[in-house]
PLY file of the C-alpha trace (Angstrom):
ply
format ascii 1.0
element vertex 110
property float x
property float y
property float z
element edge 109
property int vertex1
property int vertex2
end_header
-0.42 0.25 0.33
0.73 3.25 -1.21
1.27 6.66 1.45
-0.55 9.93 0.19
3.68 10.98 -0.05
3.78 8.14 -2.65
1.23 8.26 -4.60
1.83 12.21 -4.95
4.71 11.33 -6.27
4.64 9.66 -8.83
1.10 11.23 -10.07
3.08 14.26 -10.49
6.44 12.92 -11.57
8.49 14.59 -8.70
11.59 12.03 -8.24
12.45 11.64 -4.88
16.56 13.05 -5.74
14.94 16.33 -6.85
13.39 17.07 -3.98
16.43 16.23 -1.27
17.93 19.10 -4.05
15.45 21.39 -4.06
15.69 20.74 -0.23
19.19 21.41 0.30
18.77 25.11 -1.54
15.62 25.94 0.33
17.12 25.15 4.06
20.36 26.62 3.48
21.26 29.85 5.66
22.34 32.95 4.21
24.47 35.13 5.15
21.12 37.78 6.59
20.20 33.95 8.41
23.10 34.33 10.17
23.14 37.73 11.31
19.76 37.17 12.98
21.04 34.33 15.15
23.68 36.40 15.84
22.09 39.60 17.09
19.73 36.94 19.10
23.03 35.50 20.78
24.29 39.36 21.62
21.02 39.46 23.08
21.29 37.28 25.13
24.15 37.87 26.93
23.03 41.61 27.27
22.60 42.29 31.25
17.93 42.67 30.11
18.54 39.61 27.85
15.49 41.62 25.72
14.86 40.18 21.99
15.75 42.07 19.23
12.33 43.36 17.89
11.77 43.55 13.23
13.92 40.42 12.94
12.81 37.55 10.04
12.79 33.69 11.49
15.59 32.27 10.06
15.79 29.34 8.09
16.50 25.87 10.12
20.16 25.16 7.47
18.88 21.52 7.82
17.51 19.95 4.61
16.03 16.87 4.06
17.66 13.91 4.00
17.03 10.40 2.25
16.53 8.85 5.95
13.55 11.67 6.84
12.12 10.91 3.33
12.50 7.20 3.59
11.07 7.50 6.77
8.16 8.97 5.22
7.42 7.49 2.07
7.22 4.01 4.28
4.40 5.54 6.42
7.20 5.75 9.52
6.47 8.77 11.73
8.01 11.94 11.28
8.59 15.51 13.60
5.89 18.20 12.31
9.05 20.37 10.96
10.67 17.43 8.75
6.75 17.20 7.30
6.95 20.94 6.81
10.77 20.82 4.69
9.46 18.36 2.67
5.95 20.04 1.93
8.91 22.83 1.05
10.69 21.03 -1.05
7.33 19.98 -2.78
6.26 22.79 -3.63
9.21 24.59 -4.84
8.99 21.42 -7.33
5.50 22.37 -8.05
6.48 26.07 -8.60
9.01 24.95 -11.47
6.76 23.25 -13.29
4.43 26.32 -12.76
1.66 23.80 -11.00
-0.15 25.21 -7.09
1.17 24.61 -3.98
-0.04 22.08 -2.44
-1.32 21.63 1.43
0.30 19.00 3.79
-2.82 17.46 4.30
-2.98 16.86 0.89
0.41 15.29 0.34
0.38 13.00 3.96
-2.38 11.30 6.22
-3.60 12.76 9.11
0 1
1 2
2 3
3 4
4 5
5 6
6 7
7 8
8 9
9 10
10 11
11 12
12 13
13 14
14 15
15 16
16 17
17 18
18 19
19 20
20 21
21 22
22 23
23 24
24 25
25 26
26 27
27 28
28 29
29 30
30 31
31 32
32 33
33 34
34 35
35 36
36 37
37 38
38 39
39 40
40 41
41 42
42 43
43 44
44 45
45 46
46 47
47 48
48 49
49 50
50 51
51 52
52 53
53 54
54 55
55 56
56 57
57 58
58 59
59 60
60 61
61 62
62 63
63 64
64 65
65 66
66 67
67 68
68 69
69 70
70 71
71 72
72 73
73 74
74 75
75 76
76 77
77 78
78 79
79 80
80 81
81 82
82 83
83 84
84 85
85 86
86 87
87 88
88 89
89 90
90 91
91 92
92 93
93 94
94 95
95 96
96 97
97 98
98 99
99 100
100 101
101 102
102 103
103 104
104 105
105 106
106 107
107 108
108 109
């Protein structure tokens, strides 16, 4: 029995290797992410300890691995962030193909 993710990938002809590559590109830390993390870290060292406001949320820096994707295709339980990273990679590939983005419930079981 195929999982929803596996059925979706075969239906849309998306290769697993392409998802892993897309995720690595999307989740990679950029200079502004590193600057945000530095600002938060330096704010913690100050005496008042307040976080600076107006900063964007940095990327995780953790792309989808082959192991994580294998677990998802086998139907094993995944964490919420892992599902979200897979969904972002799927939507990135779909965007490149000029197809509409999908939601989490379309790709994963509830």
